[in-house]
Structure formats: C-alpha cells, structure tokens
C-alpha positions in Angstrom: -19.0 -62.0 6.5 -20.4 -62.8 9.9 -22.9 -60.6 11.7 -20.6 -59.4 14.6 -18.0 -58.2 12.1 -20.7 -56.3 10.1 -21.9 -54.7 13.3 -18.4 -53.7 14.3 -17.7 -52.1 10.9 -21.0 -50.1 11.0 -20.2 -49.0 14.5 -16.6 -48.0 13.5 -17.9 -46.1 10.4 -20.3 -43.9 12.5 -17.8 -43.5 15.2 -15.3 -42.0 12.7 -18.0 -39.6 11.3 -19.0 -38.6 14.9 -15.4 -38.0 15.8 -14.8 -35.9 12.7 -17.9 -33.7 13.3 -17.2 -33.3 17.0 -13.6 -32.2 16.5 -14.2 -30.0 13.4 -12.7 -26.5 13.8 -13.9 -23.9 11.3 -11.2 -22.0 9.4 -10.1 -18.8 10.9 -10.8 -15.4 9.4 -7.1 -15.0 8.5 -7.2 -18.3 6.7 -10.3 -17.4 4.7 -8.8 -14.0 3.9 -5.6 -15.7 2.6 -7.6 -18.2 0.6 -9.6 -15.4 -1.0 -6.4 -13.5 -1.7 -4.7 -16.5 -3.3 -7.8 -17.3 -5.5 -7.9 -13.7 -6.6 -4.2 -13.8 -7.4 -4.7 -16.9 -9.5 -7.6 -15.2 -11.4 -5.3 -12.3 -12.3 -2.7 -14.4 -14.1 -0.6 -11.8 -16.0 0.5 -14.4 -18.5 -2.9 -13.5 -20.0 -2.3 -10.2 -21.9 -5.8 -9.0 -21.3 -5.4 -9.2 -17.5 -2.1 -7.4 -17.6 -3.5 -4.6 -19.9 -6.6 -4.2 -17.6 -4.4 -3.9 -14.5 -2.1 -1.2 -16.1 -5.1 0.7 -17.5 -6.8 0.7 -14.1 -3.5 1.8 -12.4 -2.9 4.7 -14.8 -6.5 5.9 -15.3 -8.0 5.5 -11.9 -5.1 6.0 -9.4 -2.8 8.7 -10.7 -4.9 11.4 -9.0 -4.1 9.8 -5.6 -0.4 10.6 -6.0 1.6 13.9 -5.9 5.1 15.3 -6.3 6.5 17.2 -3.3 9.2 19.9 -3.3 10.9 20.9 -0.1 12.8 24.2 -0.4 15.2 25.3 2.4 17.6 28.2 1.8 19.1 27.5 -1.6 18.5 23.7 -1.5 15.6 21.9 -2.9 14.6 18.2 -2.5 12.0 16.5 -4.6 10.1 13.3 -3.8 6.7 11.6 -3.9 3.6 11.5 -1.8 0.1 9.9 -1.5 -3.3 11.6 -0.8 -4.9 9.9 2.2 -7.7 12.3 3.1 -9.8 15.2 1.7 -11.8 17.5 3.8 -13.6 20.1 1.8 -10.8 22.0 -0.1 -8.1 20.6 2.3 -6.1 17.7 0.9 -3.9 15.6 3.2 -0.8 13.8 2.0 1.6 11.2 3.5 5.3 11.1 2.5 8.7 10.2 4.0 9.6 12.6 6.8 13.4 12.8 6.1 14.4 16.4 5.4 11.5 18.1 7.2 12.5 20.3 10.1 9.9 22.1 12.2 12.5 24.4 13.7 13.8 25.9 10.4 12.1 27.9 7.7 11.1 25.6 4.9 8.8 26.0 1.9 6.7 23.1 0.8 5.1 22.8 -2.6 2.8 20.0 -3.7 2.2 19.3 -7.4 -0.8 17.2 -8.4 -1.3 14.8 -11.3 -2.1 17.7 -13.6 1.1 19.5 -12.8 -0.7 22.2 -10.8 1.4 23.4 -7.8 0.1 24.4 -4.4 1.7 25.7 -1.1 2.0 22.8 1.4 1.9 22.8 5.2 3.6 20.3 7.5 1.0 19.0 9.9 2.8 16.2 11.9 5.8 13.9 11.9 5.6 10.4 13.3 7.7 9.7 16.3 8.0 6.0 15.5 8.3 5.8 11.7 9.9 8.0 8.9 6.6 9.5 7.7 5.1 12.9 7.7 1.6 14.3 7.1 1.2 17.4 4.9 -1.8 19.5 3.8 -2.5 21.7 0.9 -5.6 23.6 -0.2 -7.0 23.3 -3.7 -10.2 24.5 -5.4 -9.9 21.3 -7.5 -10.0 18.9 -4.4 -13.0 17.1 -5.9 -10.8 15.9 -8.8 -8.5 13.9 -6.4 -9.1 10.5 -4.9 -7.9 9.1 -1.6 -6.2 5.7 -1.5 -8.0 2.6 -0.3 -6.0 0.8 2.4 -5.5 -3.0 2.0 -6.2 -5.2 5.0 -3.9 -8.0 3.8 -0.2 -8.3 3.0 0.5 -9.7 -0.5 1.9 -13.1 -1.1 5.6 -13.4 -1.8 6.1 -12.9 -5.6 2.8 -11.2 -6.1 2.7 -8.4 -8.6 2.8 -4.9 -7.0 2.9 -1.4 -8.5 3.7 2.2 -7.6 3.0 5.7 -9.0 5.7 8.2 -8.2 7.6 11.3 -9.3 10.6 9.8 -11.0 13.4 12.1 -11.9 11.4 14.6 -13.8 8.6 12.2 -14.8 5.3 12.9 -13.1 2.8 10.0 -12.6 5.6 7.5 -13.4 4.2 3.9 -13.2 6.4 1.1 -11.8 5.7 -2.6 -11.6 7.5 -5.1 -9.4 7.0 -8.1 -7.1 6.5 -8.4 -3.4 9.4 -9.8 -1.5 10.3 -10.8 2.0 9.7 -9.3 5.5 12.6 -7.4 7.0 10.7 -7.2 10.3 7.2 -6.6 11.5 7.2 -3.0 10.0 9.1 -3.2 6.7 9.2 -5.4 3.6 11.6 -5.7 0.8 10.4 -5.0 -2.8 11.7 -6.2 -6.1 11.1 -2.9 -7.8 13.3 -0.3 -9.5 13.5 3.1 -7.8 15.3 6.5 -7.9 15.8 9.0 -5.1 12.5 10.8 -5.9 10.6 7.5 -5.6 10.8 8.1 -1.8 7.3 8.6 -0.3 5.5 6.9 -3.1 2.6 4.5 -3.1 2.8 0.7 -3.2 -0.3 -1.0 -4.5 -1.3 -4.7 -4.3 -2.9 -6.7 -7.1 -6.3 -5.2 -6.1 -4.8 -1.7 -6.4 -5.2 -1.1 -2.7 -2.5 0.6 -0.8 -0.2 -1.8 1.1 2.4 0.7 2.1 4.7 3.6 1.3 8.3 3.5 0.0 10.9 4.8 2.4 14.6 5.0 2.1 16.5 3.3 5.0 20.3 3.2 4.9 20.3 3.7 1.2 17.9 0.8 0.7 14.3 1.3 -0.5 11.8 -0.5 1.8 8.1 -0.6 2.2 6.5 0.6 5.5 3.2 -1.2 5.8 -0.1 0.7 5.6 -1.3 -0.3 9.0 1.4 1.9 10.6 0.3 4.7 8.3 -3.3 4.2 9.5 -2.2 4.3 13.1 -0.2 7.5 12.5 -3.2 9.2 10.8 -5.5 8.4 13.7 -3.0 10.0 16.1 -2.3 13.0 13.8 -6.0 13.5 13.0 
C-alpha cells in the first residue's frame, strides 16, 4: 500500500470520528423515560410466576386503602360506583370519581365507604367543566390509615399489564387485571379489561402501581381518562 493511500485512509478515519462527535445529539428526556419504562417492563416478565405473585400481592396489600366505594342517594334512587383517594389533609379525605349523576341543584346524599367497609358522609366539592370527573370530600378519624395514589408521569406501552381496584357489584376491593390498549384521542385510552357499571370511577394502575388514569363510562364504553387531566383539575379545584 503506497504512502498517499495510507495518509488518505487515516485522514478519512479521523474525519468520520470528528463528524460523528460534532453531529451527536444526546437522547431526549422522553426517549430516556421510554427506555427506562421498557427496560422495567421487561424486568417484570409475568411469565415468571414470582413476578406475577409479587405484583398482585403489592396491589392487594398496599393499594386497596387508596380506593373507595361511593353511594349517591337521590329521592328513592341509589347509584353505586368507585372512587380514588387523591389527597388527605388532617381528617379530611379527598376522592376523585366520575361526575355523572351528581347535581349541585338537587338534594343528594353522598356516602363513601372505605376499604374496611366503614361508611362516611360525603360532600361534593367540585365538578370539572372539561371532563366527567368530580371531587368529593369525607371526614374520618381513621384518615391516617388511608394512602393517596402516586401519579405516573408516563403512559404505558401498548399491551402492558395494567390493574384496577374497584367496587364491583357487591364486591369491595375487587382486583382486576388487563392490558393497556390504544389511544382514542389525547384525553382517553381504551383498555382491555373487564368491567361492570360500578367499576365507573375506579383506579387504573400501571406496572409500577402508579395511577395512570380513572375509568369513565362514555357512550356505554369504558375508557380511561389520563391522570394528567386529573392533576390539572385538582390544581384548579384546590
């Protein structure tokens, strides 16, 4: 190999390296968050029985006290559905649920039943103008026994395992597993998860058991309203 060719190849090699370094763009925060989420998803392979058992145990033992049953009594009618504890201030406990059925102009009685089947009088605090959610409050001497949900800052991958705790046709603290599905629009997502009418207002957890949304019934179809809209509503309502 002659000397000019060697010089050319060395020059080309360093030019490629220099070009690569000078044009390198670090990954975005969204990309890094997605990569971390995907790696965590792989680490929680539910084909491994121990991973599945650990997930269900954590769901049932550590998160049932974040969820409640709600009864809305108006005249001789009574509706029952689910709710999620989002804040605790002293003895006051704040709950998010679907707003359908609430009417600020009529006399309604609200009862909130906790994970131990203890019932309390509830109060309607606010109803969202943009989404079908409402904020309730009840007062309990046992407020310290409840937990508030942790909000997720990422949307699950399609097909990722999700879960919910709800009041399900007479069953308090009913556990439901499913998989995350596709976006309906920027606000709502579809879920591959069984439901009943009383599942309305219940939690939806991701694989980290953080809250990704609330189940709402739209045109007889159960959807998930994402937790960022819940957070925005709570900031305005607070």
